[in-house]
VOGUBA-883972 format. One record per residue (C-alpha): residue in one letter; x, y, z; residue number from 0; chain. Coordinates in Angstrom, 2 decimals, padded with zeros to 5 digits. Last residue first. Example, Ala and Ser with C-alpha at 12.3 -4.5 7.8 and 13.67 -1.06 7.14 Angstrom:
VOGUBA-883972
REC residuo      px      py      pz num cadena
REC       s  013.67 -001.06  007.14   1      A
REC       a  012.30 -004.50  007.80   0      A
This chain:
VOGUBA-883972
REC residuo      px      py      pz num cadena
REC       x -035.08 -070.27 -077.31 186      A
REC       x -036.79 -069.10 -074.09 185      A
REC       x -035.69 -071.10 -071.08 184      A
REC       x -038.23 -072.54 -068.52 183      A
REC       x -036.40 -073.85 -065.51 182      A
REC       x -038.30 -076.30 -063.22 181      A
REC       x -037.60 -076.59 -059.57 180      A
REC       x -039.04 -078.83 -056.68 179      A
REC       x -038.20 -077.95 -053.21 178      A
REC       x -038.07 -079.29 -049.70 177      A
REC       x -039.57 -079.76 -046.31 176      A
REC       x -040.38 -082.72 -044.05 175      A
REC       x -041.08 -082.25 -040.43 174      A
REC       x -041.50 -085.11 -038.19 173      A
REC       x -044.78 -086.21 -036.68 172      A
REC       x -044.33 -089.88 -036.87 171      A
REC       x -046.62 -090.18 -040.07 170      A
REC       x -044.53 -087.72 -041.82 169      A
REC       x -045.32 -083.98 -041.96 168      A
REC       x -045.13 -081.69 -044.87 167      A
REC       x -043.71 -078.37 -045.78 166      A
REC       x -043.50 -077.70 -049.67 165      A
REC       x -041.61 -075.36 -051.95 164      A
REC       x -042.39 -075.40 -055.63 163      A
REC       x -040.19 -073.20 -057.64 162      A
REC       x -040.90 -072.11 -061.42 161      A
REC       x -037.70 -070.42 -062.72 160      A
REC       x -038.06 -068.44 -065.96 159      A
REC       x -036.30 -067.61 -069.10 158      A
REC       x -033.06 -066.30 -070.47 157      A
REC       x -033.27 -062.87 -069.00 156      A
REC       x -032.13 -059.89 -070.91 155      A
REC       x -034.95 -057.75 -069.91 154      A
REC       x -036.57 -057.75 -073.23 153      A
REC       x -036.27 -061.46 -073.71 152      A
REC       x -038.01 -062.04 -070.19 151      A
REC       x -040.63 -059.56 -071.05 150      A
REC       x -041.16 -061.20 -074.58 149      A
REC       x -041.72 -064.56 -072.63 148      A
REC       x -044.21 -062.85 -070.33 147      A
REC       x -046.08 -061.37 -073.12 146      A
REC       x -046.28 -064.62 -074.90 145      A
REC       x -048.52 -065.75 -071.98 144      A
REC       x -047.22 -068.52 -069.86 143      A
REC       x -049.80 -071.15 -068.89 142      A
REC       x -048.69 -073.89 -066.13 141      A
REC       x -051.26 -076.56 -066.07 140      A
REC       x -055.09 -077.06 -066.17 139      A
REC       x -056.53 -075.67 -069.48 138      A
REC       x -060.26 -075.68 -069.65 137      A
REC       x -060.79 -071.96 -069.57 136      A
REC       x -057.84 -070.87 -071.76 135      A
REC       x -055.12 -069.30 -069.88 134      A
REC       x -055.29 -065.54 -069.33 133      A
REC       x -053.02 -062.95 -071.04 132      A
REC       x -053.90 -064.57 -074.45 131      A
REC       x -051.00 -065.09 -076.91 130      A
REC       x -050.28 -068.69 -075.63 129      A
REC       x -047.55 -070.82 -074.36 128      A
REC       x -048.83 -074.02 -072.56 127      A
REC       x -047.17 -076.19 -070.04 126      A
REC       x -048.83 -079.63 -069.07 125      A
REC       x -047.68 -081.27 -065.99 124      A
REC       x -047.29 -085.05 -066.59 123      A
REC       x -047.58 -086.49 -062.93 122      A
REC       x -045.69 -089.40 -061.33 121      A
REC       x -045.80 -091.31 -057.98 120      A
REC       x -043.59 -093.56 -055.93 119      A
REC       x -044.53 -094.86 -052.56 118      A
REC       x -041.99 -096.14 -050.10 117      A
REC       x -044.00 -095.30 -047.13 116      A
REC       x -047.29 -094.00 -048.21 115      A
REC       x -047.46 -090.57 -049.83 114      A
REC       x -049.74 -087.50 -049.58 113      A
REC       x -050.57 -084.31 -051.60 112      A
REC       x -048.63 -085.58 -054.66 111      A
REC       x -051.65 -086.38 -056.85 110      A
REC       x -053.88 -083.53 -055.92 109      A
REC       x -050.59 -081.39 -055.91 108      A
REC       x -050.16 -082.37 -059.54 107      A
REC       x -053.64 -081.25 -060.60 106      A
REC       x -053.47 -077.85 -058.60 105      A
REC       x -049.92 -077.12 -059.92 104      A
REC       x -051.28 -074.25 -062.15 103      A
REC       x -052.81 -072.54 -059.01 102      A
REC       x -052.16 -074.67 -056.04 101      A
REC       x -054.95 -073.45 -053.85 100      A
REC       x -057.22 -076.31 -054.64  99      A
REC       x -054.45 -078.73 -053.59  98      A
REC       x -054.80 -077.73 -049.87  97      A
REC       x -052.81 -075.56 -047.65  96      A
REC       x -051.83 -073.64 -050.86  95      A
REC       x -050.05 -070.48 -051.69  94      A
REC       x -049.80 -069.27 -055.26  93      A
REC       x -047.50 -066.88 -056.62  92      A
REC       x -047.31 -065.77 -060.47  91      A
REC       x -050.12 -063.23 -060.62  90      A
REC       x -049.48 -060.47 -058.11  89      A
REC       x -046.09 -061.00 -056.64  88      A
REC       x -044.51 -062.55 -059.81  87      A
REC       x -046.44 -060.03 -061.72  86      A
REC       x -044.16 -057.10 -060.36  85      A
REC       x -045.57 -054.29 -062.60  84      A
REC       x -043.62 -051.83 -064.51  83      A
REC       x -044.90 -052.85 -067.93  82      A
REC       x -044.34 -056.56 -066.99  81      A
REC       x -041.79 -057.38 -064.18  80      A
REC       x -041.19 -061.08 -063.33  79      A
REC       x -039.38 -060.91 -059.97  78      A
REC       x -035.74 -061.71 -059.76  77      A
REC       x -034.73 -065.20 -058.99  76      A
REC       x -032.00 -065.45 -061.72  75      A
REC       x -034.28 -067.74 -063.79  74      A
REC       x -037.02 -064.93 -063.86  73      A
REC       x -039.60 -065.64 -061.24  72      A
REC       x -042.48 -068.08 -060.97  71      A
REC       x -043.48 -069.01 -057.30  70      A
REC       x -045.49 -072.02 -056.03  69      A
REC       x -045.96 -072.30 -052.47  68      A
REC       x -047.10 -075.55 -050.74  67      A
REC       x -048.48 -076.32 -047.35  66      A
REC       x -049.02 -079.23 -044.92  65      A
REC       x -048.31 -082.16 -047.42  64      A
REC       x -048.69 -085.68 -046.15  63      A
REC       x -045.86 -088.25 -045.63  62      A
REC       x -045.82 -091.93 -045.05  61      A
REC       x -042.57 -093.21 -043.39  60      A
REC       x -039.71 -095.32 -044.70  59      A
REC       x -037.36 -092.49 -045.76  58      A
REC       x -037.75 -092.86 -049.68  57      A
REC       x -041.10 -091.43 -050.43  56      A
REC       x -040.92 -090.91 -054.30  55      A
REC       x -041.91 -088.05 -056.55  54      A
REC       x -041.80 -087.94 -060.36  53      A
REC       x -042.47 -084.88 -062.43  52      A
REC       x -042.74 -085.24 -066.04  51      A
REC       x -043.06 -081.74 -068.13  50      A
REC       x -045.24 -081.64 -071.26  49      A
REC       x -045.17 -078.75 -073.79  48      A
REC       x -047.80 -076.90 -075.82  47      A
REC       x -047.17 -074.06 -078.28  46      A
REC       x -047.66 -070.34 -078.95  45      A
REC       x -044.74 -068.61 -080.23  44      A
REC       x -042.13 -067.13 -077.92  43      A
REC       x -040.35 -070.52 -078.10  42      A
REC       x -039.90 -072.84 -075.27  41      A
REC       x -036.92 -074.98 -073.92  40      A
REC       x -037.68 -076.78 -070.72  39      A
REC       x -035.00 -077.17 -068.18  38      A
REC       x -035.44 -079.91 -065.61  37      A
REC       x -036.54 -082.05 -068.49  36      A
REC       x -037.93 -084.20 -066.82  35      A
REC       x -038.34 -083.10 -063.09  34      A
REC       x -037.18 -085.36 -060.26  33      A
REC       x -038.55 -085.45 -056.76  32      A
REC       x -037.35 -087.19 -053.54  31      A
REC       x -039.44 -087.04 -050.36  30      A
REC       x -038.32 -088.08 -046.93  29      A
REC       x -040.31 -089.63 -044.14  28      A
REC       x -038.27 -090.34 -040.95  27      A
REC       x -038.17 -093.88 -039.73  26      A
REC       x -038.83 -094.71 -036.08  25      A
REC       x -035.87 -095.55 -034.18  24      A
REC       x -035.61 -099.39 -033.17  23      A
REC       x -036.03 -100.11 -029.30  22      A
REC       x -032.89 -102.07 -028.13  21      A
REC       x -031.57 -099.15 -026.49  20      A
REC       x -034.81 -098.64 -024.32  19      A
REC       x -034.67 -102.38 -023.47  18      A
REC       x -031.00 -102.02 -022.32  17      A
REC       x -031.72 -099.07 -020.19  16      A
REC       x -034.79 -100.75 -018.76  15      A
REC       x -032.42 -103.94 -018.05  14      A
REC       x -029.88 -101.78 -016.34  13      A
REC       x -032.64 -099.93 -014.26  12      A
REC       x -034.16 -103.33 -013.13  11      A
REC       x -030.58 -104.59 -012.30  10      A
REC       x -029.81 -101.59 -010.09   9      A
REC       x -033.39 -102.13 -008.33   8      A
REC       x -032.44 -105.75 -007.89   7      A
REC       x -028.98 -104.95 -006.24   6      A
REC       x -030.70 -102.26 -003.94   5      A
REC       x -033.31 -104.70 -002.89   4      A
REC       x -030.44 -107.24 -002.30   3      A
REC       x -028.50 -104.66 -000.27   2      A
REC       x -031.53 -104.12  001.89   1      A
REC       x -032.14 -107.75  002.53   0      A
């Protein structure tokens, strides 16, 4: 009898192990983004431009953003300096734990804050070059003062790099991180 019980226990353990192996792994959320154009050519004169950003969940699990940081630097990653001031730190960095904190990317973040499994979304991000140090009151998008553009040219820099770095969590609790990058070149 004892041998039979030990045998049944062994069979039970083997069956339990086989059952565990047979369980399908849960999908891990993964986001892919494209930016068109990825290098936007702008003039030092006032003007309006448009960039299309497309995001898609490709891992098979819904994803929700936890935080996003948007930073504008010179193309080489050095801070934008205007009249001796580091405006990358003071004016050109936004940290968001909700879309409202996303500065010029607020509209895009509202659209991209969460994705269902396999969902694709697109957003047209307006970029404006103007003479005023501040963006127009009704403008929602990335605003660059001609002063910034002239600072880039004066510093021998070809333009700017806008980097959006996100941390997110998928529906299975997995961490999802990544970046979206746009280059703005002064022509």
